[in-house]
C-alpha positions as a Markdown table, in Angstrom:
| # | Residue | x | y | z |
|---|---|---|---|---|
| 1 | Unk | -0.1 | -0.5 | -0.1 |
| 2 | Unk | 3.2 | 2.4 | -0.2 |
| 3 | Unk | 4.5 | 3.9 | 2.7 |
| 4 | Unk | 2.9 | 6.6 | 4.6 |
| 5 | Unk | -0.1 | 4.0 | 4.0 |
| 6 | Unk | -3.2 | 6.0 | 3.8 |
| 7 | Unk | -4.4 | 7.0 | 7.6 |
| 8 | Unk | -2.0 | 5.2 | 9.2 |
| 9 | Unk | 0.1 | 7.6 | 12.3 |
| 10 | Unk | 2.3 | 5.2 | 13.0 |
| 11 | Unk | 5.9 | 5.7 | 13.7 |
| 12 | Unk | 7.0 | 4.2 | 10.5 |
| 13 | Unk | 3.8 | 6.6 | 8.5 |
| 14 | Unk | 5.4 | 9.5 | 10.3 |
| 15 | Unk | 8.8 | 9.4 | 9.9 |
| 16 | Unk | 11.3 | 12.0 | 8.7 |
| 17 | Unk | 14.1 | 9.7 | 7.3 |
| 18 | Unk | 13.1 | 9.2 | 3.3 |
| 19 | Unk | 14.2 | 6.1 | 3.2 |
| 20 | Unk | 10.8 | 5.4 | 4.8 |
| 21 | Unk | 8.9 | 6.6 | 2.3 |
| 22 | Unk | 8.1 | 3.9 | -0.4 |
| 23 | Unk | 6.3 | 3.6 | -3.4 |
| 24 | Unk | 5.6 | 0.4 | -4.4 |
| 25 | Unk | 8.1 | -1.8 | -5.8 |
| 26 | Unk | 9.2 | -2.4 | -9.4 |
| 27 | Unk | 13.0 | -2.0 | -10.7 |
| 28 | Unk | 14.9 | 0.1 | -13.8 |
| 29 | Unk | 17.1 | -1.5 | -15.8 |
| 30 | Unk | 19.6 | 0.7 | -17.9 |
| 31 | Unk | 22.4 | -0.9 | -20.4 |
| 32 | Unk | 23.2 | -0.8 | -23.5 |
| 33 | Unk | 21.4 | 2.7 | -24.2 |
| 34 | Unk | 18.3 | 0.9 | -22.9 |
| 35 | Unk | 16.2 | 1.1 | -20.4 |
| 36 | Unk | 13.7 | -1.9 | -19.2 |
| 37 | Unk | 11.1 | -1.9 | -16.9 |
| 38 | Unk | 10.4 | -4.3 | -14.0 |
| 39 | Unk | 6.8 | -3.6 | -13.2 |
| 40 | Unk | 4.5 | -0.6 | -13.8 |
| 41 | Unk | 2.8 | 0.4 | -10.0 |
| 42 | Unk | 0.2 | 2.7 | -9.0 |
| 43 | Unk | 3.6 | 5.0 | -8.5 |
| 44 | Unk | 5.2 | 4.6 | -12.1 |
| 45 | Unk | 5.2 | 8.2 | -13.2 |
| 46 | Unk | 6.3 | 9.4 | -10.1 |
| 47 | Unk | 9.5 | 6.5 | -10.1 |
| 48 | Unk | 10.2 | 7.5 | -13.2 |
| 49 | Unk | 9.9 | 11.0 | -13.6 |
| 50 | Unk | 12.3 | 10.9 | -10.0 |
| 51 | Unk | 15.0 | 8.3 | -12.1 |
| 52 | Unk | 14.5 | 11.3 | -15.1 |
| 53 | Unk | 14.0 | 8.5 | -17.5 |
| 54 | Unk | 14.0 | 9.6 | -20.9 |
| 55 | Unk | 13.4 | 6.4 | -23.1 |
| 56 | Unk | 11.7 | 3.1 | -22.0 |
| 57 | Unk | 12.1 | -0.5 | -24.8 |
| 58 | Unk | 10.2 | -2.8 | -22.5 |
| 59 | Unk | 8.1 | -3.9 | -19.8 |
| 60 | Unk | 8.7 | -7.1 | -17.6 |
| 61 | Unk | 5.6 | -7.7 | -15.3 |
| 62 | Unk | 6.0 | -10.4 | -12.0 |
| 63 | Unk | 2.5 | -10.5 | -12.2 |
| 64 | Unk | -0.7 | -9.0 | -12.4 |
| 65 | Unk | -1.3 | -7.9 | -9.1 |
| 66 | Unk | -2.5 | -4.2 | -9.2 |
| 67 | Unk | 0.4 | -2.5 | -7.2 |
| 68 | Unk | 2.0 | -4.3 | -10.4 |
| 69 | Unk | 0.5 | -3.2 | -13.5 |
| 70 | Unk | -1.9 | 0.0 | -12.7 |
| 71 | Unk | 0.6 | 2.2 | -14.3 |
| 72 | Unk | 0.5 | 0.8 | -17.7 |
| 73 | Unk | -0.9 | 4.0 | -18.9 |
| 74 | Unk | 1.8 | 5.9 | -18.2 |
| 75 | Unk | 4.0 | 4.5 | -20.7 |
| 76 | Unk | 2.7 | 6.5 | -23.2 |
| 77 | Unk | 4.9 | 9.4 | -22.8 |
| 78 | Unk | 7.5 | 7.1 | -24.4 |
| 79 | Unk | 5.0 | 6.0 | -26.9 |
| 80 | Unk | 5.1 | 9.9 | -28.9 |
| 81 | Unk | 9.1 | 10.3 | -27.6 |
| 82 | Unk | 9.8 | 7.2 | -29.3 |
| 83 | Unk | 7.3 | 7.0 | -31.8 |
| 84 | Unk | 7.2 | 3.3 | -31.2 |
| 85 | Unk | 5.4 | 0.1 | -29.2 |
| 86 | Unk | 6.5 | -0.6 | -25.3 |
| 87 | Unk | 6.8 | -4.6 | -25.7 |
| 88 | Unk | 5.2 | -5.7 | -22.8 |
| 89 | Unk | 6.3 | -9.4 | -21.5 |
| 90 | Unk | 4.5 | -11.7 | -18.9 |
| 91 | Unk | 2.8 | -15.3 | -18.2 |
| 92 | Unk | 0.2 | -16.1 | -20.1 |
| 93 | Unk | -2.3 | -15.7 | -16.9 |
| 94 | Unk | -0.7 | -12.3 | -15.9 |
| 95 | Unk | -1.0 | -10.8 | -19.8 |
| 96 | Unk | -4.4 | -12.0 | -20.1 |
| 97 | Unk | -5.3 | -10.3 | -16.3 |
| 98 | Unk | -4.0 | -7.3 | -18.2 |
| 99 | Unk | -6.2 | -7.6 | -20.6 |
| 100 | Unk | -9.2 | -7.9 | -19.1 |
| 101 | Unk | -7.4 | -4.9 | -16.7 |
| 102 | Unk | -6.9 | -2.5 | -19.4 |
| 103 | Unk | -9.4 | -2.8 | -22.3 |
| 104 | Unk | -9.4 | 0.0 | -23.4 |
| 105 | Unk | -6.3 | -0.5 | -24.7 |
| 106 | Unk | -6.8 | -3.7 | -27.0 |
| 107 | Unk | -10.4 | -4.1 | -28.1 |
| 108 | Unk | -9.9 | -1.7 | -30.8 |
| 109 | Unk | -12.9 | 0.6 | -30.1 |
| 110 | Unk | -12.4 | 2.8 | -27.7 |
| 111 | Unk | -13.3 | 6.3 | -28.9 |
| 112 | Unk | -11.2 | 8.9 | -27.5 |
| 113 | Unk | -8.0 | 8.0 | -28.5 |
| 114 | Unk | -4.6 | 9.0 | -26.3 |
| 115 | Unk | -4.6 | 5.2 | -25.2 |
| 116 | Unk | -1.0 | 3.3 | -24.7 |
| 117 | Unk | 0.5 | 1.6 | -27.7 |
| 118 | Unk | 2.1 | -1.9 | -26.3 |
| 119 | Unk | 2.7 | -5.1 | -28.0 |
| 120 | Unk | 2.3 | -8.5 | -25.9 |
| 121 | Unk | 4.3 | -11.4 | -25.7 |
| 122 | Unk | 4.0 | -14.3 | -23.5 |
| 123 | Unk | 7.1 | -16.0 | -21.5 |
| 124 | Unk | 7.9 | -18.7 | -22.4 |
| 125 | Unk | 11.6 | -19.1 | -20.9 |
| 126 | Unk | 14.8 | -17.5 | -20.9 |
| 127 | Unk | 14.4 | -14.3 | -23.4 |
| 128 | Unk | 16.8 | -11.9 | -24.2 |
| 129 | Unk | 16.4 | -8.1 | -24.8 |
| 130 | Unk | 18.8 | -5.9 | -26.4 |
| 131 | Unk | 21.8 | -8.0 | -25.4 |
| 132 | Unk | 20.7 | -9.2 | -21.8 |
| 133 | Unk | 19.4 | -12.8 | -21.0 |
| 134 | Unk | 17.0 | -12.2 | -18.5 |
| 135 | Unk | 16.0 | -15.9 | -17.1 |
| 136 | Unk | 12.1 | -16.2 | -15.3 |
| 137 | Unk | 12.2 | -17.6 | -11.7 |
| 138 | Unk | 8.9 | -19.0 | -10.7 |
| 139 | Unk | 7.7 | -18.7 | -7.5 |
| 140 | Unk | 5.4 | -18.7 | -4.6 |
| 141 | Unk | 2.9 | -15.9 | -3.9 |
| 142 | Unk | 0.4 | -17.6 | -1.9 |
| 143 | Unk | -0.9 | -20.0 | -3.6 |
| 144 | Unk | -0.1 | -18.5 | -7.0 |
| 145 | Unk | 2.8 | -19.2 | -9.1 |
| 146 | Unk | 4.9 | -15.5 | -10.4 |
| 147 | Unk | 7.9 | -14.7 | -11.4 |
| 148 | Unk | 10.7 | -13.3 | -10.6 |
| 149 | Unk | 13.6 | -12.8 | -12.7 |
| 150 | Unk | 17.2 | -13.9 | -13.1 |
| 151 | Unk | 19.7 | -11.0 | -15.7 |
| 152 | Unk | 23.4 | -11.5 | -15.1 |
| 153 | Unk | 24.7 | -11.9 | -11.6 |
| 154 | Unk | 21.6 | -10.6 | -10.0 |
| 155 | Unk | 17.9 | -11.7 | -9.7 |
| 156 | Unk | 14.6 | -9.9 | -8.9 |
| 157 | Unk | 11.8 | -11.2 | -6.9 |
| 158 | Unk | 9.1 | -9.7 | -5.2 |
| 159 | Unk | 5.8 | -10.9 | -4.1 |
| 160 | Unk | 6.9 | -14.6 | -3.0 |
| 161 | Unk | 6.3 | -16.4 | 0.3 |
| 162 | Unk | 8.2 | -19.5 | -1.2 |
| 163 | Unk | 10.8 | -20.2 | -3.2 |
| 164 | Unk | 10.3 | -23.7 | -5.4 |
| 165 | Unk | 12.8 | -26.2 | -4.8 |
| 166 | Unk | 13.8 | -26.0 | -8.7 |
| 167 | Unk | 14.2 | -22.5 | -8.5 |
| 168 | Unk | 16.8 | -22.5 | -5.9 |
| 169 | Unk | 20.1 | -23.1 | -8.2 |
| 170 | Unk | 19.3 | -20.6 | -10.1 |
| 171 | Unk | 19.9 | -18.1 | -7.3 |
| 172 | Unk | 22.5 | -19.4 | -6.2 |
| 173 | Unk | 26.3 | -17.0 | -5.1 |
| 174 | Unk | 24.5 | -14.2 | -7.4 |
| 175 | Unk | 25.9 | -10.9 | -6.8 |
| 176 | Unk | 23.2 | -9.4 | -6.4 |
| 177 | Unk | 19.4 | -10.3 | -4.4 |
| 178 | Unk | 16.1 | -8.4 | -4.0 |
| 179 | Unk | 14.3 | -10.5 | -1.5 |
| 180 | Unk | 10.7 | -9.9 | -0.4 |
| 181 | Unk | 10.8 | -9.1 | 2.9 |
| 182 | Unk | 7.2 | -7.6 | 3.8 |
| 183 | Unk | 7.9 | -7.5 | 8.0 |
| 184 | Unk | 8.3 | -9.0 | 11.3 |
| 185 | Unk | 4.8 | -10.8 | 12.0 |
| 186 | Unk | 3.6 | -14.1 | 9.5 |
| 187 | Unk | 2.1 | -13.1 | 6.2 |
| 188 | Unk | 0.2 | -15.7 | 4.0 |
| 189 | Unk | 1.5 | -14.4 | 0.7 |
| 190 | Unk | 5.0 | -13.3 | 1.8 |
| 191 | Unk | 8.2 | -13.7 | 3.3 |
| 192 | Unk | 8.7 | -12.4 | 6.9 |
| 193 | Unk | 12.0 | -10.8 | 7.4 |
| 194 | Unk | 13.2 | -14.0 | 9.6 |
| 195 | Unk | 12.5 | -16.1 | 6.3 |
| 196 | Unk | 14.0 | -14.1 | 3.9 |
| 197 | Unk | 17.1 | -14.1 | 5.8 |
| 198 | Unk | 16.5 | -17.8 | 5.8 |
| 199 | Unk | 17.3 | -17.7 | 2.4 |
| 200 | Unk | 19.9 | -15.7 | 2.5 |
| 201 | Unk | 21.9 | -17.7 | 4.5 |
| 202 | Unk | 21.0 | -21.0 | 1.9 |
| 203 | Unk | 21.6 | -19.3 | -1.4 |
| 204 | Unk | 24.6 | -17.0 | -0.2 |
| 205 | Unk | 24.7 | -14.1 | -2.7 |
| 206 | Unk | 27.2 | -11.1 | -1.9 |
| 207 | Unk | 24.7 | -8.5 | -1.2 |
| 208 | Unk | 21.2 | -9.1 | -0.3 |
| 209 | Unk | 18.6 | -5.9 | -0.6 |
| 210 | Unk | 14.3 | -6.6 | 0.9 |
| 211 | Unk | 12.2 | -5.2 | -1.2 |
| 212 | Unk | 8.0 | -4.7 | -1.1 |
| 213 | Unk | 8.5 | -3.6 | 2.6 |
| 214 | Unk | 5.4 | -2.7 | 4.4 |
| 215 | Unk | 5.5 | 0.6 | 7.3 |
| 216 | Unk | 6.1 | -2.5 | 9.9 |
| 217 | Unk | 9.8 | -1.7 | 9.4 |
| 218 | Unk | 12.0 | 0.9 | 10.1 |
| 219 | Unk | 15.0 | 1.8 | 7.4 |
| 220 | Unk | 17.5 | 2.5 | 10.1 |
| 221 | Unk | 16.2 | 0.8 | 13.1 |
| 222 | Unk | 15.7 | -2.1 | 11.0 |
| 223 | Unk | 19.1 | -2.4 | 9.4 |
| 224 | Unk | 20.9 | -2.4 | 12.4 |
| 225 | Unk | 19.9 | -5.7 | 13.1 |
| 226 | Unk | 20.7 | -7.4 | 9.5 |
| 227 | Unk | 23.8 | -9.0 | 9.1 |
| 228 | Unk | 26.3 | -6.2 | 7.2 |
| 229 | Unk | 25.8 | -8.2 | 3.5 |
| 230 | Unk | 22.0 | -7.4 | 3.8 |
| 231 | Unk | 20.0 | -3.7 | 3.8 |
| 232 | Unk | 16.5 | -3.1 | 3.4 |
| 233 | Unk | 16.3 | -1.3 | -0.1 |
| 234 | Unk | 14.9 | 1.8 | -0.5 |
| 235 | Unk | 13.2 | 4.3 | -3.5 |
| 236 | Unk | 15.8 | 6.0 | -5.7 |
| 237 | Unk | 18.6 | 3.0 | -4.8 |
| 238 | Unk | 21.2 | 2.9 | -8.1 |
| 239 | Unk | 23.2 | -0.2 | -8.3 |
| 240 | Unk | 25.8 | -0.9 | -10.4 |
| 241 | Unk | 25.3 | -5.1 | -11.9 |
| 242 | Unk | 28.1 | -7.3 | -13.8 |
| 243 | Unk | 26.3 | -9.0 | -16.6 |
């Protein structure tokens, strides 16, 4: 729901620390003169402005929950700037949900104009985008299978409560691993901090960053309790990754 959370007066929502101000989780990858985004959150416009984005070459979707797709309409400025469609990628079920929720984009009968221009691509295995291979990593989000993505020596996993044994070999000994760590108390569809730390210990990344963080976790206070190679991510964080 983002932090501050609407209507909440808890210590984290009232915090003056800018790292306690959290939009919904997504990632921008810039390489080879290209820009690829993972998930268009409801905050995508603000995120793109903050990052100074001037182009968008593709969008990868982890799944079709509202907090990961509702910013799709804001790809329109990139259509205009680049005079081209933006390709989007997701599982078949993710694409079908996006097509239902954004029917006006896809059915060709919207009478008012100004719709985003996207091309649909179903992920069925590793895909190469502009010289970089993205490997889909199946993870379990409650009772549904969603995707994380591995690219180079890094992987981005948000929204999961369990990592299948078959996915673990893809994630071992990476330089950088993003993991869902919602809060300390159990949740039916997300990892707790304790569960995420257990995966870090098993997978042994050089650096682990927790994401999808709710207002239960204060940035500095939580970091002080984590191992040195594990930290909470924060809005606007920039990192270099070997590919």
